[in-house]
N, C-alpha and C positions, 0 to 999 in steps of 0.2 A: 208727231213732228211739228205740227202747227203750234201746239201748245208750247213746245220747247222754244220755238222761234219767238213766240210772244213773250216768253219769260226773258229770253236773251235781249229782245228789243226793249222790254221794260227796264232791264238792268242798265241799258245804255242811257236811258232817258230819265230814270228816277234820280231825284236830288236828295242828298243826305242833309240832316239838320246842321246848320252852321255852328261851329264851336263858339261858346260864349267867351268873352274877354277874360272872365274869372278863371275858366277852365284852362286857358292858355298859360296861366301863371300859378296853377295849383301845384306848387312844388312839393307841398307836404304829402299829397297823395302819390305823386311820382316817386318821391323818396321812399315812402312807405312800401310801394310796390317793388322798387329796386332793392330795398334793404331786406324785405322778407321773402322776396321771390328768388327762386333758383338756389344753387349751391356752389356758386363760383368761388374760387380762392379769394378773389378781391373782396367779395362781400363778407366772407368769413373773417378775413383779416380786419375789415372795417368794424365788424361787430365786436371783436376783441378790443380794438382801439377805443370804441365807444364805451365799452364796459370799464376800461381803465380811466377814461375821462369822467365817467360817472363817479368812480371811487375818488378821483382827484377833487371833484366838486364837493363831495360829502366831507372829505378831509378839510377842504378849505372852509366850509361852513362851520365845522367844529372848531377849527383854529381861530376863526374870527370870533366865535362865541366865547372861547376861552380868553382871548385878549380883552374883549369887552367886559367879561366878568372880572378880570384882574384890574381893569381900569375902574370899574364901578366900586370895588372894594378898597381902592386907593392904597397902593403899596406904601407901607410906612405908617399906616393908621394905628390908633390905639382904641381898643374895643372893650367895653365893660358890659357884662350881661348877667341876667338873673336866670337861674334854673326855673322851669315852668312850675315845679312843685312849690318852690319858695314863693313865686308870684301868686300862686293860688292860695297860699296861706297868709297873704297880706303884705309880703315884703315888696318894697319899692326902691328904685334908684333914681337919682335926680342930680342935675348940675347945680342946684340951689338948695339951701337948707329949708326953704319954705315949701318945697315940693310942689311948685306951681305946675310943673309938668310931671306926671306920674308915669314912669317908663320902666321897661324891663331890659332895654338895650340902649347904650350910649356910645357915641362915636367921636373920638378926637380926630383932628386933622393931621396930615403928614407935614413934615418939614422937608422940603426938597433942596438938595444940594448943600446939606449941612456940613460945616467944617468941624474939625476936632477942636474941643475947648477943654477947660478945666472946671472944677467945682466952683472956683472963684468967679467964673463968668455967669453963674446962675443968679437971677434976681433974688435978693434977700427975702422978699415977700412972696416967694413962689407958692407957698402953701396957704396964703391968705386970699388968693384970687380964685373965684369959683369958675368951674367949667373949663373950656378950652382956652389956654393962655400961653401958647408957645412963645419961646424967645427966639433970638436970631439964629441960634444953632442948636436948639434943644426943644424937645416935646415936653409940655407941662399940662397936666390935666387934674382937676379936682372934682370930686363927686361925693355923694352922700348915699348911705344905705339906711332905710327906715323900716322898722317893724310896725306896720299899720294893723297887725292882727290883734287878737285878744289874749294871747298867751306869750310868755317869755320863751324864746327858742334860741338854740345854738345855730350858727351857720358856718359854713366852710368856704374859704376862698383859695383860689389858685391863680397865680400869675404865670401865664404860659408864653413861650416863644412860638408864635403862630407861624411865622415864616421869616427866613433870613437868607441873604445871598452874599457871596464873596467874602465870607469871614467877618461880617459886620458884628455878629454876636460876640466875637472874641474881644472886641474893643469897646463895646457898648456898656455903659454903667447905668444902673437904675436906682434912683433914690426914692424910697417908698415911705410915705408918712401914713401911719395908721393911728388915728386919735392922738396926734401930736407926737408920736414916737417914731423916730427915723431909723431906717436901716438902708445901707447902700449895698447893692448886689452887683457882682461882676463875675465873669467866668474865671475859674481858678487858673493859676499858672500851670505850665507844663508839668511841674513837679508836684502838683496837687495842692500847693499852698495858696492862701488867698492873695489877691492883688492888694498892694499897699502903696501909700504915698507918705512922704515925710516933709515936715516943715518946721521952721524955728518957732512959728506961732500957731495958735489954734486954727483949725480949718473952719470954714463956714458951716453953719447949721449944727454945730456941736452942742448947742443948748437943747437940741431935740434928740441927741444920740445917747448911747449908754454911758455910764460913768467911766468905763474903761477907755472909751474913746477920748475922754477929756483929760486923761492923765498923760504925762510925758513918759517916753520910753526910757527905761533904765538899762536895758540890755537887748541888743539886736540879735536876731537869729543869723546863722551862717549865710543863709540865702540872702538876707537883707544886707549883710556886710558885702557880699559879692555884688549886689545891685548898687550900693552906694560907693561907687568908685570915686576917686578924686575928681574926675571929669564930671560925673553926675552931681557930686556935691557942689561943684562950682556952678553948674547949670541951675541947681535949685537954690543957690545962695546960702548953703549951709556951712557954718564954720566948724562944726563938730558933728560926729555921728552919735554922740551921747547926749542925753537930755533933750531930745527933740520930740515933737508931736508926730504921732503915726495915725494915718487914716487907713484902717483895715476894713476891707469889704467882706461880705458874706458870699461864698461861692454859689453859683447856680446849683440847684438840686440835680439837674440833668440837662441834656441837650434840648429837652422839650419843656422843662419846667424851671422857672426861676425861684419861686417860693410857694409854700402852702401854709395855711394856718386855720385855726378855729376861733371864732368869736363866741364865747360861752354866754348863753342866757341874755340876749338882747331883750330888754323889757318892752311891753307894748307901748308904742309911741316913742321908743328910743331911736336915736339917730347916731350913726357912726360916720366920721369924716375921713376921706382918703385923698391922698395926692400922690401922683407918680411923675417923676422927672426922668427923662431919658436923654443921654448925650453920648457922643463919641469922645472918650477920655484921651487927651493928647499924651498923657504920661504913661498910658498903658503900653507895654512893649509890643502888643499886637496891633497898635495903631500904625499901620504901614501903608504904603502907596497901593498895595494890592487890594485894599478894601474900598478904594475910590469907586463910586458908582454903585456900591452895594446898598441893600435895603434891609430893614428889620421891622417886623410887625409884632406887637404884643397884645395879649388879651387877658383880662381879669374876669374870672367866672366865679359866680356865687352859687353854691349848692348846699344841700344838707350833708 
């Protein structure tokens, strides 16, 4: 009994350690105890909500990363790249013919807020300026391919539609110069025929085009007769539908590929010159208000 009384007396007089200031605000430990302790409905619901919040945070991080990646690659850019095998065998690409910079990837810059234009608005010397030389409403890029190896080799090229939005690909025209030879590419009409333009005089850059492009049209197709209505002829300033010049494009190979080709036997030390010009053609029937704000990205890839 005495012992018990002593214990009771000691319990009344013993002093507990004073709580530190830090422990009074240790919300993390309190939350940890509350969150993991017990099985109340409130805590269970909170755990579910926290799990969804975690998922939301992860989705947000991924979304931000995607947006940053899209910004980094510059929507509307033009990319030229060499296959690793070609590079290993001595092929190089450069923006200048002296190959002061020996690269395997080149990047042109985007044109933001471009308006529709015509081939007449493109600078006449567009293929004579090296590197990135965009105009007011068009992308222009000139580059060179060199065989710095010890053997003559073939190489393959493919111009691709890397990305496009809002139907921009349907109204975009690409003028492609390869060693001074010009070809203009555009998506085919709905009936599968190539896009065309007509004029009383020769179109620009015809000195680099095929012989057929330089000759006047003696007979129009039915589709072209339907296109050249009296109103359209007045708009184009044409007096007659006969004996006029025709600019006929080459249709894209597919929705992903504009053109492909093979360059046979480029000799050691040999250099090929390329120029690409991209614009939204105002005379294209697909050039409508719906494509405003759209983008298009192209890439030229060199492989064996």
